[in-house]
FIGUNU-679460 format. One record per residue: y negated, z, x of N, C-alpha, C in turn; residue in three letters; residue number from 1. Coordinates in steps of 0.05 Angstrom, whole numbers, plus 5000, padded with zeros to 4 digits. Layout:
n.north n.up n.east ca.north ca.up ca.east c.north c.up c.east aa i
Y Z X Y Z X Y Z X ALA NUM .
...
***
This chain:
n.north n.up n.east ca.north ca.up ca.east c.north c.up c.east aa i
3128 5321 5338 3146 5300 5348 3133 5273 5342 MET 1 .
3131 5257 5362 3118 5230 5358 3136 5212 5342 ALA 2 .
3124 5196 5324 3140 5179 5307 3156 5158 5323 ASP 3 .
3145 5150 5346 3159 5129 5361 3174 5141 5385 ASN 4 .
3180 5167 5383 3193 5181 5405 3218 5167 5415 GLU 5 .
3236 5159 5398 3261 5146 5406 3255 5118 5416 LEU 6 .
3236 5105 5405 3230 5078 5413 3220 5077 5442 ALA 7 .
3207 5098 5451 3195 5099 5477 3213 5111 5499 ASN 8 .
3238 5118 5491 3256 5130 5510 3276 5109 5520 THR 9 .
3288 5115 5543 3309 5098 5554 3332 5098 5534 ASP 10 .
3342 5074 5526 3363 5073 5507 3388 5087 5516 GLU 11 .
3392 5091 5542 3416 5104 5551 3414 5134 5549 THR 12 .
3391 5145 5540 3387 5173 5538 3405 5185 5516 LYS 13 .
3409 5170 5495 3426 5179 5472 3448 5159 5467 TYR 14 .
3469 5168 5454 3492 5151 5448 3485 5130 5427 ALA 15 .
3466 5137 5409 3458 5119 5388 3428 5116 5386 VAL 16 .
3419 5095 5374 3390 5090 5369 3384 5094 5340 THR 17 .
3359 5094 5334 3350 5095 5306 3362 5072 5290 LEU 18 .
3362 5049 5302 3373 5025 5288 3403 5029 5283 GLU 19 .
3418 5039 5302 3447 5044 5298 3451 5063 5274 ASP 20 .
3436 5084 5273 3439 5104 5252 3432 5091 5225 VAL 21 .
3410 5077 5224 3401 5064 5199 3423 5044 5190 CYS 22 .
3434 5028 5208 3455 5009 5200 3479 5024 5189 ASP 23 .
3487 5046 5203 3511 5061 5195 3507 5074 5167 TYR 24 .
3483 5084 5163 3478 5099 5138 3467 5081 5115 MET 25 .
3464 5055 5121 3456 5036 5100 3426 5036 5094 GLY 26 .
3410 5044 5114 3381 5043 5110 3370 5018 5125 TYR 27 .
3349 5007 5115 3334 4987 5130 3316 5001 5149 LEU 28 .
3315 4992 5174 3298 5005 5194 3269 5004 5185 VAL 29 .
3261 4982 5173 3234 4979 5163 3227 5000 5143 GLU 30 .
3246 5007 5126 3241 5028 5105 3237 5055 5118 GLU 31 .
3254 5061 5138 3253 5086 5152 3227 5088 5169 VAL 32 .
3218 5066 5179 3194 5065 5195 3169 5066 5178 GLU 33 .
3171 5061 5152 3148 5060 5134 3135 5088 5132 ALA 34 .
3109 5087 5126 3093 5112 5125 3105 5132 5105 GLU 35 .
3115 5123 5082 3125 5141 5062 3153 5153 5069 GLU 36 .
3165 5143 5091 3191 5153 5099 3190 5170 5125 SER 37 .
3168 5181 5131 3165 5196 5156 3185 5219 5158 LYS 38 .
3189 5232 5135 3207 5255 5135 3236 5246 5141 ILE 39 .
3244 5224 5130 3271 5213 5135 3274 5206 5164 VAL 40 .
3254 5193 5175 3254 5186 5204 3256 5210 5222 LYS 41 .
3239 5230 5216 3240 5255 5232 3267 5268 5231 ARG 42 .
3279 5269 5207 3306 5281 5204 3326 5265 5220 ASN 43 .
3325 5239 5220 3344 5223 5235 3340 5227 5265 ILE 44 .
3316 5227 5274 3310 5231 5302 3320 5258 5311 ILE 45 .
3315 5279 5295 3325 5306 5301 3355 5306 5303 ARG 46 .
3369 5292 5285 3398 5291 5286 3409 5274 5309 LEU 47 .
3395 5254 5317 3403 5239 5341 3402 5257 5365 ILE 48 .
3381 5273 5368 3379 5292 5390 3401 5313 5388 LYS 49 .
3405 5323 5364 3426 5343 5359 3453 5332 5367 PHE 50 .
3459 5307 5358 3486 5296 5364 3490 5294 5394 SER 51 .
3468 5288 5409 3470 5287 5438 3477 5315 5449 ASP 52 .
3464 5335 5439 3471 5363 5448 3499 5370 5441 LEU 53 .
3508 5362 5417 3535 5368 5408 3555 5355 5427 TYR 54 .
3551 5329 5433 3569 5315 5451 3568 5327 5479 LEU 55 .
3546 5336 5489 3544 5349 5515 3561 5374 5515 GLN 56 .
3559 5390 5493 3575 5414 5492 3604 5409 5488 GLY 57 .
3611 5389 5473 3639 5383 5467 3654 5368 5489 ALA 58 .
3640 5350 5502 3652 5333 5522 3643 5339 5550 ILE 59 .
3618 5344 5553 3606 5349 5580 3579 5337 5581 GLY 60 .
3562 5348 5599 3535 5338 5601 3533 5309 5608 GLU 61 .
3551 5299 5623 3550 5270 5631 3570 5253 5615 ASN 62 .
3572 5259 5590 3590 5243 5573 3582 5214 5574 TYR 63 .
3600 5195 5570 3594 5166 5572 3579 5157 5547 PRO 64 .
3552 5156 5549 3536 5149 5526 3540 5120 5516 LYS 65 .
3550 5103 5533 3555 5075 5525 3582 5071 5513 GLY 66 .
3599 5091 5513 3626 5089 5503 3625 5088 5472 ASP 67 .
3639 5069 5460 3639 5066 5431 3650 5091 5417 GLU 68 .
3668 5105 5430 3679 5130 5417 3657 5151 5415 ARG 69 .
3641 5154 5436 3619 5173 5435 3599 5165 5414 ALA 70 .
3594 5139 5413 3575 5128 5393 3585 5134 5364 LYS 71 .
3611 5130 5360 3622 5135 5333 3621 5165 5326 GLN 72 .
3627 5182 5346 3625 5211 5341 3597 5218 5333 ILE 73 .
3577 5208 5348 3549 5214 5343 3542 5204 5314 ALA 74 .
3550 5181 5307 3544 5170 5280 3556 5187 5258 LEU 75 .
3581 5196 5262 3594 5213 5242 3580 5240 5240 LEU 76 .
3573 5252 5263 3559 5277 5263 3532 5274 5248 VAL 77 .
3517 5254 5255 3491 5249 5243 3493 5244 5212 ILE 78 .
3511 5227 5205 3515 5221 5176 3523 5245 5160 SER 79 .
3543 5260 5170 3553 5283 5156 3531 5304 5153 ASP 80 .
3518 5310 5175 3497 5331 5174 3473 5322 5157 LEU 81 .
3467 5296 5157 3445 5286 5141 3452 5288 5111 TYR 82 .
3476 5279 5105 3485 5279 5077 3487 5307 5065 ASP 83 .
3495 5327 5082 3499 5354 5073 3480 5373 5086 TYR 84 .
3454 5365 5089 3435 5381 5103 3427 5406 5089 ARG 85 .
3432 5408 5063 3425 5432 5048 3446 5454 5052 ASP 86 .
3469 5447 5063 3491 5466 5069 3499 5482 5044 LEU 87 .
3499 5469 5022 3509 5481 4997 3539 5485 5001 ASP 88 .
3549 5510 5001 3576 5515 5007 3596 5502 4989 SER 89 .
3588 5494 4965 3606 5480 4947 3611 5451 4955 LYS 90 .
3590 5439 4968 3592 5411 4974 3597 5405 5004 ASN 91 .
3596 5425 5021 3599 5420 5050 3627 5409 5056 ILE 92 .
3628 5389 5073 3653 5376 5079 3668 5391 5100 THR 93 .
3694 5385 5103 3710 5397 5124 3699 5389 5151 ASN 94 .
3689 5365 5154 3678 5356 5179 3654 5373 5187 THR 95 .
3637 5378 5168 3613 5395 5173 3622 5424 5180 THR 96 .
3642 5434 5166 3652 5460 5173 3663 5461 5201 ARG 97 .
3678 5441 5209 3688 5439 5236 3666 5438 5257 LYS 98 .
3645 5421 5251 3622 5419 5269 3609 5446 5273 LEU 99 .
3605 5460 5251 3592 5487 5253 3609 5506 5269 LEU 100 .
3635 5505 5265 3653 5523 5280 3653 5515 5310 ASN 101 .
3654 5490 5316 3653 5481 5344 3626 5489 5357 ASP 102 .
3605 5487 5342 3579 5494 5354 3577 5524 5359 LEU 103 .
3588 5540 5341 3588 5569 5345 3604 5575 5371 GLU 104 .
3627 5563 5374 3643 5568 5398 3629 5558 5424 TRP 105 .
3616 5535 5422 3602 5525 5445 3580 5545 5454 GLN 106 .
3565 5555 5434 3543 5573 5440 3554 5600 5451 LEU 107 .
3577 5610 5439 3589 5634 5449 3598 5631 5478 LYS 108 .
3611 5608 5484 3621 5603 5511 3598 5601 5531 MET 109 .
3576 5587 5523 3553 5585 5541 3540 5612 5546 GLU 110 .
3539 5629 5525 3528 5656 5528 3545 5672 5548 MET 111 .
3572 5670 5545 3589 5684 5563 3586 5675 5592 ARG 112 .
3584 5648 5595 3581 5636 5621 3555 5646 5634 LYS 113 .
3534 5649 5618 3508 5658 5628 3505 5688 5628 ASN 114 .
3526 5703 5621 3525 5732 5621 3508 5744 5599 GLY 115 .
3506 5730 5576 3489 5739 5554 3506 5747 5529 ASN 116 .
3529 5759 5533 3546 5766 5510 3532 5785 5492 GLU 117 .
***
């Protein structure tokens, strides 16, 4: 994955940008962009893409990426999954549990739709 992958994409491709996520999570973009923070940046980029897939499954492929509600959902998903990325069952939040449950159902429904039960 290229380090500048999100920087080189159309901003309307995702509901949030790297800067949005950094602001929300209290990181300085410069720190995340720094050489020693490549892992943090890769994780955030991966979660931005994941939040887009989650919103497509939950709302629809053409969900309104510019809508502030979609942006807030994406930020909550990214923040929660980043904070609890180890999935330690003692520390996992109810939000993360709900996300996991929703994702399981989305995948099951897509499999049924495609005849892959």
